[in-house]
C-alpha positions, 0 to 999 in steps of 0.5 A: 770657219763659221762663215755666218760670223765672218764679215766678207768684203769684195773689192774690185781692182784690188791687186794693187794701189788703192784697191790693195790698201782697201783690202789690207785695211778691211782685212786688218779689221778682221774681215775676210777680203776677196780681191777682184782682179782681171788677172787672176795670177796677179790677184793671187799674188796680192792675196798671198802678200796679205795672207803673209800679214795675217789677213784672210784674203782670197783672189777672185777673177773679176773683169768688171767689163766682162759679160760673165765675170760678175755673175760667175764671181757672185755665184762663187761668193755665194757658194763659199760664204753665203753672203756679202757684207761689203762691196767696194767698186774700186776698179777704174781706168783713166784712159789716154787723156789726149783722146778725151779732149773736146775737138779730138775725142776718140769715142772708143776711148770714151766708151772704154772708160765708161764701160769700166768706171760706170757700167762695170760698177753697175754690173758688179753691184747688180750681181752682188746685190742678192748676197748683200741683202743677206747681210745684217749691215751691208755697205757699198762704196763706189770709189770716185774722184774729186774730178767728178765734182762739177762744183769744183770743176766750175769754181774759178778759185779751184785749181781744177778749172785749170786742168785740160778739158776731159770728156771721159774720166771726169764725167765718168766719175760724175756719172758714178756719183749719181749712180751712187745716189740712185742706189742709196735711194733705192736701198735705203728701206733695206738699211744698205748704205751706199756712198761715194769715196774720193781718195784724193790724189795718191802716189800710185800708177794711176797718178804717176804723171802728176807732179807733187803727189805725196799721199800714199795709196794707204792714205787714199784707202782710209776714207773708203775703209771708213765708209765701208764700216759705217755704223747703222745710223751712218750717212747714205747717198753721200760723196766724201773725202777725208775732210768730209762732204765733197760738193757735187 
């Protein structure tokens, strides 16, 4: 394989759900997809399924909260391919909702949510940035949530205002949105586009307790794949779902 001519994409939390469908979507476009997974065996199983569909897929052990995994994974990607074209920070956890409510919040739960959803994305991005800089058209996509929109959370016309107050997951996605803006600002002179993608509610393990959710993980993956394959004049520092811009 001539790795200089192959686009390489790394997706964290890619062994199931939306992450898996992102890998599938990018793989169908001809990219080599690297499935970051905390459990390497599960990652290998997911990669094998994609290979069965004719996609060049490989599993990478990557616990985004580990002090070592992002650096080790970056060294492996560099040794195998020499560069990285797409990074999708998809790994995330919701945490126990009852432990994130004001008045009864558990700080350890909040720290765990932020460790994965915010600091994990930063750790992986920092580790992969030297490889992304070797790409002629690098893209970074941070998988966020509509729950990170403070505009929607405070709009009395939006059903979000009826949701229970949450000090962990929703604020972690707001923080990830702002981090997206900061990376976009910093990397704009290098033409590295950085955007936040809101997949919307999908019928996955993540939203199994939400009634009436009919959209599939593949539906949610579409906006991520779109942002990961933007043309050179594409937007950067934006917050998007399939309908367009999401209000901050």
